[in-house]
C-alpha positions as CSV (number, residue, x, y, z in Angstrom):
1,M,36.6,-25.4,6.3
2,F,37.7,-24.5,2.6
3,Y,34.5,-22.9,2.1
4,N,34.4,-20.8,5.1
5,F,37.9,-19.5,4.3
6,R,37.0,-18.6,0.6
7,F,34.2,-16.6,1.8
8,W,36.2,-14.8,4.4
9,L,39.0,-14.0,1.7
10,L,36.1,-12.9,-0.9
11,S,34.9,-10.6,2.0
12,A,38.1,-8.8,2.6
13,F,38.7,-8.3,-1.0
14,V,35.2,-6.6,-1.6
15,A,35.3,-4.8,1.4
16,L,38.7,-3.2,0.2
17,Q,36.8,-2.4,-3.3
18,V,33.8,-0.8,-1.5
19,D,35.8,1.2,1.1
20,S,37.8,2.5,-2.1
21,F,34.8,4.1,-3.5
22,G,35.7,7.1,-1.5
23,A,32.4,8.3,0.2
24,A,32.4,6.9,4.0
25,L,29.8,4.1,4.8
26,P,27.5,5.1,7.2
27,S,27.7,3.6,10.7
28,S,24.9,1.1,12.1
29,S,23.9,3.9,14.6
30,Q,23.0,6.3,11.8
31,L,20.9,3.8,10.1
32,K,17.2,4.0,11.3
33,G,14.4,1.8,10.3
34,L,11.0,2.7,10.4
35,S,9.7,4.8,13.4
36,Y,6.8,3.4,15.8
37,E,4.6,6.1,14.4
38,S,5.1,5.1,10.8
39,I,4.6,1.4,11.7
40,A,1.2,2.3,13.7
41,N,0.0,4.0,10.7
42,L,0.8,1.1,8.4
43,A,-0.9,-0.9,10.6
44,R,-4.1,1.4,10.8
45,N,-4.3,1.5,7.2
46,R,-4.2,-2.3,6.6
47,Y,-6.5,-3.0,9.5
48,Q,-9.0,-0.4,9.1
49,S,-11.6,-2.1,11.1
50,N,-11.4,-4.4,13.9
51,P,-12.3,-8.0,13.6
52,D,-15.7,-7.9,14.9
53,G,-16.2,-5.1,11.9
54,S,-16.3,-2.1,14.3
55,D,-14.0,1.0,13.3
56,N,-12.5,2.8,15.9
57,D,-9.3,5.1,15.6
58,D,-8.7,5.4,19.2
59,L,-8.0,1.5,19.7
60,P,-4.6,0.0,19.0
61,P,-4.5,-1.0,15.4
62,M,-3.8,-4.4,15.9
63,K,-6.4,-5.2,18.8
64,G,-8.0,-8.6,18.4
65,R,-5.1,-9.6,15.6
66,V,-3.3,-12.5,16.2
67,A,0.3,-13.2,14.9
68,V,2.2,-16.4,14.9
69,I,5.9,-15.8,14.7
70,T,8.4,-18.6,14.5
71,G,11.9,-18.0,15.8
72,A,10.6,-15.4,18.0
73,A,12.9,-15.9,21.2
74,G,15.3,-13.2,19.7
75,G,16.8,-11.5,16.6
76,I,14.3,-10.8,13.9
77,G,11.5,-12.8,15.3
78,G,11.8,-11.3,18.7
79,E,11.7,-7.7,17.5
80,L,8.8,-8.5,15.0
81,A,7.2,-10.0,18.2
82,K,7.5,-6.8,20.1
83,V,6.1,-4.7,17.2
84,V,2.8,-6.8,16.9
85,Y,2.4,-6.6,20.6
86,R,3.2,-2.6,20.9
87,L,0.3,-2.4,18.3
88,G,-2.3,-4.3,20.7
89,G,-2.1,-7.4,18.8
90,T,-1.7,-11.1,20.3
91,V,1.7,-12.8,19.7
92,V,1.9,-16.7,19.5
93,A,5.8,-17.0,19.8
94,L,7.7,-20.4,18.7
95,D,11.0,-21.1,19.2
96,R,13.1,-24.0,20.5
97,N,15.0,-21.7,23.4
98,A,12.4,-22.0,26.1
99,T,14.2,-19.7,28.4
100,G,14.3,-17.0,25.5
101,L,10.5,-17.5,25.1
102,E,10.1,-16.6,28.8
103,A,12.4,-13.7,28.6
104,L,10.3,-12.4,25.6
105,R,7.0,-12.8,27.4
106,K,8.5,-10.8,30.7
107,T,9.9,-8.0,28.6
108,L,6.5,-7.5,26.4
109,I,4.5,-7.8,29.6
110,E,6.9,-5.0,31.4
111,E,7.1,-2.8,28.4
112,C,3.2,-2.6,27.9
113,S,2.9,-1.6,31.9
114,D,4.6,1.7,30.9
115,S,2.6,4.7,30.2
116,S,3.4,4.9,26.6
117,N,4.7,1.8,24.3
118,G,6.3,3.8,21.7
119,T,3.7,3.8,19.1
120,G,1.8,6.8,19.7
121,I,-0.9,4.6,21.6
122,S,-1.4,5.3,25.1
123,N,-1.7,2.5,27.4
124,D,-4.5,4.3,29.7
125,G,-7.4,1.7,29.4
126,Q,-7.9,1.6,25.6
127,N,-5.1,-1.0,25.4
128,N,-6.6,-2.9,28.2
129,R,-3.6,-3.8,30.8
130,D,-5.5,-6.4,32.1
131,D,-5.0,-8.5,29.3
132,T,-1.4,-8.1,28.5
133,G,-0.4,-11.4,30.0
134,D,-3.2,-12.9,27.6
135,R,-1.7,-11.4,24.4
136,I,1.6,-13.2,24.6
137,V,1.4,-17.3,24.2
138,I,4.8,-18.7,24.1
139,L,5.1,-22.3,22.4
140,P,8.6,-24.0,22.9
141,T,9.0,-25.7,19.3
142,N,11.8,-27.6,17.9
143,H,11.8,-26.9,14.3
144,D,14.2,-29.6,13.4
145,D,11.4,-32.1,14.8
146,L,8.2,-32.1,12.6
147,T,6.4,-34.1,15.2
148,S,6.8,-30.8,17.5
149,V,6.0,-28.3,14.9
150,A,2.6,-30.3,14.2
151,S,2.0,-30.2,17.9
152,S,2.5,-26.5,18.2
153,A,0.1,-26.2,15.5
154,E,-2.5,-28.1,16.8
155,T,-2.4,-26.0,20.1
156,I,-2.6,-23.0,18.0
157,K,-5.7,-24.0,16.2
158,S,-7.2,-24.9,19.6
159,Q,-6.9,-21.8,21.1
160,F,-7.5,-19.4,18.3
161,G,-10.3,-19.1,16.0
162,Q,-8.7,-17.2,13.5
163,I,-5.0,-15.9,12.8
164,D,-4.2,-13.0,10.9
165,L,-0.4,-13.2,10.4
166,L,2.0,-16.3,10.1
167,V,5.6,-15.1,9.9
168,N,7.9,-18.1,9.1
169,N,11.1,-16.7,10.4
170,A,13.3,-19.5,12.4
171,G,16.3,-20.3,10.6
172,I,19.8,-21.6,10.9
173,Y,23.1,-21.0,8.8
174,P,25.0,-24.6,8.7
175,Q,28.5,-24.6,9.4
176,A,29.1,-28.0,9.5
177,P,26.9,-31.2,8.0
178,M,23.8,-31.7,10.5
179,V,21.0,-34.0,10.8
180,S,17.3,-33.4,11.7
181,A,15.4,-35.3,14.3
182,H,14.1,-37.3,11.5
183,G,17.3,-38.0,9.9
184,K,17.4,-35.6,7.1
185,D,19.2,-32.4,6.3
186,L,18.8,-30.1,9.2
187,A,19.0,-26.6,7.6
188,F,16.4,-27.7,5.2
189,T,14.3,-29.1,7.8
190,V,14.4,-26.2,9.9
191,N,14.5,-23.4,7.6
192,Y,11.8,-24.7,5.0
193,L,9.9,-28.1,5.8
194,S,9.0,-27.3,8.9
195,H,7.6,-24.1,8.0
196,F,5.8,-25.7,5.1
197,L,4.2,-28.1,7.6
198,L,3.1,-25.3,9.9
199,T,1.7,-23.3,7.2
200,E,-0.4,-26.2,6.0
201,K,-1.8,-27.1,9.1
202,L,-2.8,-23.3,9.8
203,L,-3.8,-22.3,6.3
204,Q,-7.8,-23.0,7.1
205,S,-7.2,-21.0,10.3
206,L,-6.0,-17.9,8.5
207,S,-8.4,-15.0,8.4
208,N,-9.9,-13.6,5.3
209,G,-7.2,-11.2,4.4
210,G,-4.8,-13.1,6.4
211,R,-0.9,-13.1,5.2
212,I,1.8,-15.6,5.5
213,V,5.3,-13.8,5.6
214,H,8.3,-15.8,4.7
215,V,11.9,-14.4,5.9
216,T,13.9,-15.1,3.0
217,S,17.4,-14.3,1.7
218,T,19.3,-13.0,-1.2
219,F,21.4,-16.2,-0.7
220,H,19.0,-17.9,-3.1
221,W,20.8,-16.4,-6.3
222,K,23.5,-19.0,-5.3
223,V,21.4,-21.9,-6.4
224,D,19.8,-22.8,-9.6
225,G,16.9,-25.1,-8.0
226,S,18.2,-28.3,-9.2
227,D,18.8,-29.6,-5.7
228,L,15.3,-29.3,-4.8
229,L,13.5,-31.4,-7.5
230,P,13.0,-34.8,-6.4
231,H,15.9,-37.3,-7.6
232,H,14.7,-39.7,-10.4
233,E,16.1,-42.7,-8.5
234,N,14.8,-42.1,-4.9
235,G,12.4,-39.4,-5.2
236,V,14.1,-37.3,-2.6
237,P,15.5,-33.8,-3.2
238,N,19.3,-33.7,-2.8
239,A,18.9,-30.6,-0.8
240,Y,17.0,-33.0,1.9
241,Q,19.5,-35.5,1.8
242,S,21.9,-36.2,5.1
243,D,23.8,-39.4,3.6
244,P,27.1,-37.9,2.2
245,K,26.6,-40.5,-0.5
246,L,23.3,-39.3,-1.8
247,Q,24.4,-35.5,-1.1
248,N,25.8,-33.3,-4.0
249,P,29.3,-32.6,-3.5
250,K,28.6,-29.0,-3.1
251,H,25.7,-30.0,-0.3
252,L,27.1,-27.8,2.5
253,E,27.7,-24.7,0.6
254,R,24.5,-24.7,-1.0
255,S,22.5,-25.7,1.8
256,Y,21.4,-22.4,3.1
257,G,20.5,-21.1,-0.5
258,N,18.5,-24.2,-1.4
259,S,16.4,-23.7,1.6
260,K,15.8,-20.1,0.9
261,L,14.8,-20.7,-2.4
262,A,12.6,-23.5,-1.4
263,Q,10.7,-20.9,0.8
264,I,10.2,-18.4,-2.4
265,W,8.8,-21.5,-4.6
266,H,6.8,-22.3,-1.3
267,S,5.4,-18.7,-1.2
268,R,4.5,-18.7,-4.6
269,S,3.0,-22.0,-4.7
270,I,0.5,-21.4,-1.9
271,Y,-1.9,-19.2,-3.8
272,E,-2.3,-21.7,-6.3
273,H,-3.2,-24.6,-3.9
274,L,-5.3,-22.9,-1.2
275,P,-8.0,-24.9,0.1
276,E,-11.3,-24.1,-0.5
277,G,-12.6,-21.3,1.6
278,A,-9.1,-20.0,2.3
279,L,-8.5,-16.5,1.4
280,C,-5.1,-15.5,2.4
281,S,-1.9,-14.2,0.8
282,S,1.5,-14.9,0.8
283,V,4.8,-12.6,0.7
284,C,8.6,-13.1,0.8
285,V,10.9,-10.6,2.5
286,C,14.4,-10.2,2.8
287,P,16.3,-8.4,5.6
288,S,19.8,-8.4,3.8
289,W,22.5,-8.7,6.4
290,A,21.1,-8.9,9.6
291,A,22.9,-8.3,12.8
292,T,21.4,-11.7,14.5
293,A,23.0,-14.8,16.0
294,I,22.4,-16.8,13.1
295,G,25.8,-16.9,12.0
296,G,27.1,-18.1,15.4
297,E,30.6,-17.0,16.8
298,E,31.9,-16.4,13.0
299,G,29.1,-14.5,12.2
300,K,29.8,-11.8,14.9
301,K,32.8,-10.7,12.9
302,L,30.4,-9.3,10.3
303,L,28.2,-7.3,12.6
304,K,29.8,-3.9,12.0
305,H,28.7,-4.4,8.4
306,C,25.1,-5.6,9.3
307,F,22.0,-3.8,9.6
308,P,20.9,-3.4,13.0
309,V,17.8,-5.4,14.6
310,S,16.7,-3.7,17.8
311,D,14.7,-0.8,18.1
312,C,12.8,-1.5,14.8
313,G,16.2,-1.2,13.0
314,P,16.6,-1.3,9.1
315,A,17.2,-5.2,9.5
316,I,13.6,-5.7,10.3
317,T,11.7,-3.0,8.2
318,S,11.3,-5.5,5.1
319,A,9.5,-7.9,7.3
320,I,7.2,-5.3,8.9
321,N,6.3,-4.1,5.4
322,G,5.7,-7.4,4.6
323,M,3.4,-8.0,7.3
324,L,1.6,-4.5,7.1
325,R,1.6,-3.1,3.9
326,T,-1.6,-3.4,1.8
327,D,-2.1,-5.6,-1.0
328,Q,-2.0,-2.9,-3.5
329,E,1.4,-1.4,-2.0
330,L,3.1,-5.1,-2.2
331,G,2.4,-5.5,-5.8
332,D,4.5,-7.8,-7.5
333,A,6.0,-9.5,-4.1
334,L,2.5,-10.8,-3.3
335,N,1.4,-14.3,-4.1
336,N,3.1,-15.7,-7.3
337,G,4.9,-12.4,-8.4
338,K,8.4,-12.3,-9.4
339,S,9.9,-10.1,-6.5
340,F,10.1,-10.0,-2.9
341,V,10.4,-7.1,0.1
342,A,13.7,-5.6,0.3
343,N,15.4,-2.9,2.4
344,S,18.3,-2.1,0.0
345,R,19.3,-1.5,-3.6
346,I,22.9,-2.8,-3.8
347,L,21.9,-6.0,-5.6
348,E,20.1,-3.9,-8.3
349,R,23.3,-1.9,-9.0
350,L,25.3,-5.0,-9.4
351,I,26.0,-5.6,-12.9
352,G,26.0,-8.9,-14.2
353,R,24.0,-10.7,-11.5
354,N,21.8,-12.4,-13.9
355,L,24.9,-14.3,-15.4
356,L,24.7,-16.5,-12.5
357,S,21.3,-18.2,-14.0
358,S,23.0,-18.3,-17.6
359,K,23.7,-22.1,-18.7
360,F,27.2,-21.0,-19.6
361,V,28.2,-19.5,-16.1
362,N,26.1,-22.3,-14.2
363,K,26.5,-25.4,-16.1
364,R,29.7,-25.2,-18.4
365,L,31.9,-23.0,-16.2
366,G,30.5,-24.3,-12.8
367,L,31.0,-21.0,-11.3
368,R,27.8,-20.3,-9.7
369,E,28.7,-20.8,-5.9
370,L,32.0,-18.7,-6.5
371,L,29.9,-15.9,-8.0
372,G,27.1,-16.0,-5.8
373,D,29.6,-15.5,-2.9
374,L,31.1,-12.7,-4.5
375,L,27.2,-11.2,-4.9
376,V,26.5,-11.9,-1.0
377,V,29.6,-10.1,0.1
378,A,29.1,-7.2,-2.1
379,I,25.8,-6.9,-0.6
380,L,27.4,-7.2,2.8
381,H,29.9,-4.4,2.5
382,G,27.5,-2.2,0.1
383,Q,24.0,-2.8,1.7
384,K,24.3,0.5,3.8
385,R,24.8,3.0,0.7
386,T,21.5,2.0,-0.7
387,H,19.4,1.3,2.4
388,R,15.8,2.3,1.7
389,D,12.5,1.8,4.0
390,F,10.4,0.0,1.6
391,I,11.6,-1.7,-1.8
392,I,10.0,-4.1,-4.2
393,Q,13.0,-6.1,-5.7
394,Q,13.0,-8.6,-8.1
395,T,14.2,-12.4,-7.2
396,S,16.5,-14.7,-9.1
397,P,15.2,-15.9,-12.5
398,E,14.8,-19.5,-11.2
399,S,12.6,-18.2,-8.4
400,F,10.0,-17.7,-10.7
401,N,10.6,-19.1,-14.3
402,D,9.2,-22.6,-14.2
403,K,6.0,-23.2,-12.8
404,E,6.2,-26.8,-13.5
405,K,9.3,-27.3,-11.4
406,R,7.6,-25.4,-8.5
407,D,4.4,-27.6,-8.7
408,Q,6.3,-30.7,-8.6
409,F,8.4,-29.3,-5.6
410,Y,5.3,-28.5,-3.9
411,K,3.6,-32.1,-4.6
412,W,6.9,-33.8,-3.0
413,S,6.6,-31.5,0.1
414,K,2.9,-32.0,0.6
415,E,3.9,-35.8,0.4
416,E,6.7,-35.8,2.7
417,I,4.7,-34.0,5.6
418,K,1.5,-35.9,5.1
419,R,1.7,-38.0,8.3
420,W,1.9,-35.0,10.3
421,L,-1.2,-33.4,8.9
């Protein structure tokens, strides 16, 4: 409760500071993301030929491609599913919300039956209307239950010879301590470990040139990674603990940030641990503050400041870029680089952000969480000023500095999910 009060107090303070800059902030309706035409061009550029080796500019650019998307019943995942589907690709949608998945299937099939799907690609036979129902596969999946995740992964492998995109998007923001189906921290399980398991099980299925996209967050700046390392006494990271006696006293306020830093560490470890024959890449993306339901009822108060999600709004441009830009364009955001794909430059304009990782602030003063709150609230109220369609932005120093820690964390993660592989 104190943490939420402190966050809203900081939010009000920063809002007053940002609004006092003088220039009027653009409204959400004035901010536009990538157009469907530009998205289709990105897909054509990335997928110059079809999976069978043919090259036909008249075909939808993702025809024959398969994208697995978690958290697809709504929000960012649902909009990304629509993008892939409209581009002619097959969507494998995972979410715990079975009703939402059914609604997604209905929406996609109805939209595709229209004479024009908004991408500049005509549904005149080339898009093969007869296969519209076959291009959306829904798999109700509980990401707090690794048995459910493993079962969905096996279903995917049995139905598809290869996968072109895996988008690890499902996530929750904990408002109170919560426990997974296996008795561990819920947010860490849903946001990170379930995706680690899904990725490991599907790695061999990712096609040559396939890509894994992790939807991460600037919240990773709030933590230093110490809670991710296996504890010397029990071998379990503090971030994964559900027993209050074993948790860090600041467990709840660090929970989301820890899970997002874990995702970044995972992304940067994948390339170095690929099984023989696997030729995929990995990239992290940041949607900034997005108008989704992840924040629950309290989060709705923030919507007027957030990037819109629907109709390819700016909240999903970073994910689209991560999915469809070429390896050359993604540069330092790819594999074990030091950046992620962003959509706002406000973080780059915040002087002193690197102080968060200094030993003086982090260890001596213990101000990491407080300054981290200031950072993310400043981003909330200032991101609209510096929105750009495509940005490669450096992540926190802890996210790339210590390879030994990342390797240790990867090894623990692999051991933890071994029984579901």
